[in-house]
C-alpha positions in Angstrom: 129.3 91.6 106.5 129.1 87.5 105.2 126.6 85.4 105.1 126.9 82.0 104.9 124.0 78.8 103.5 123.1 78.3 107.2 122.3 81.8 107.4 120.1 82.4 104.4 118.0 79.0 105.2 117.5 81.0 107.6 116.4 83.9 106.2 114.2 81.8 103.9 112.3 79.9 106.7 112.0 82.3 108.6 110.3 84.5 105.2 108.6 81.4 104.4 110.7 81.1 100.8 111.7 77.7 99.5 115.1 78.4 98.0 116.7 75.6 95.0 119.4 74.2 97.1 122.0 74.8 94.3 120.4 79.0 94.3 121.9 79.2 98.4 125.5 80.5 97.5 124.2 82.7 95.3 121.3 84.1 97.6 125.0 84.8 100.0 126.6 85.9 97.9 123.9 88.3 97.1 122.7 89.5 100.6 126.0 89.9 101.6 127.0 92.8 98.7 123.6 94.6 100.2 125.2 94.1 103.1 128.2 95.2 102.4 126.6 98.5 100.3 124.6 98.9 103.0 127.4 98.8 105.6 129.0 102.0 103.6 126.4 104.1 103.1 125.6 104.2 107.7 129.3 105.2 107.5 129.4 108.1 105.7 128.9 111.3 107.9 125.5 113.0 107.2 125.3 116.2 109.9 124.3 118.5 108.3 122.7 117.3 105.4 119.2 118.3 104.9 116.1 115.8 104.2 114.9 116.0 100.9 112.3 114.7 100.0 113.1 114.3 95.8 116.7 114.1 94.7 115.6 116.9 92.1 114.5 120.8 92.6 111.6 121.5 91.0 107.5 122.2 91.1 105.2 120.5 90.2 104.2 121.1 87.9 99.5 122.0 87.5 96.7 122.3 85.7 95.0 125.7 85.9 91.8 125.1 87.7 89.2 125.4 85.4 86.1 124.3 85.4 85.8 122.2 82.2 82.6 120.3 81.8 79.2 121.4 82.9 76.8 120.7 85.6 74.1 117.9 84.6 73.4 117.1 88.2 69.3 118.3 87.6 69.5 116.5 83.8 70.9 112.6 85.1 68.7 112.6 87.7 65.4 113.9 85.8 65.9 110.2 84.1 67.0 108.0 87.3 64.4 105.6 88.9 64.2 107.4 92.4 66.0 110.7 93.7 66.2 112.1 97.0 67.2 116.1 98.4 69.7 115.0 95.2 70.5 112.1 96.2 70.2 108.0 94.6 68.1 105.6 95.9 68.0 102.8 95.7 66.4 99.5 97.1 68.7 97.7 100.0 70.7 95.2 99.6 71.9 94.3 103.2 69.6 93.9 106.6 
């Protein structure tokens, strides 16, 4: 697919982009190349190809799920100005 200067100006207007007049031909060539590549990929027969979530068949390494810190809730709430039922009480900000 080949785009011309008027197509680029319409696209730029719709996208609310300002393109310098001397750059229009370069944008037309670049966008035409991208659309040609998309057309090539669209022409490939993909029947029977299973979709993949990732191009590499790898499993994610996960760290062991183990306790790394001690529960210090009681200590922190002991020094808090106001607490109730394990929650911190703060002044009302919005009426």
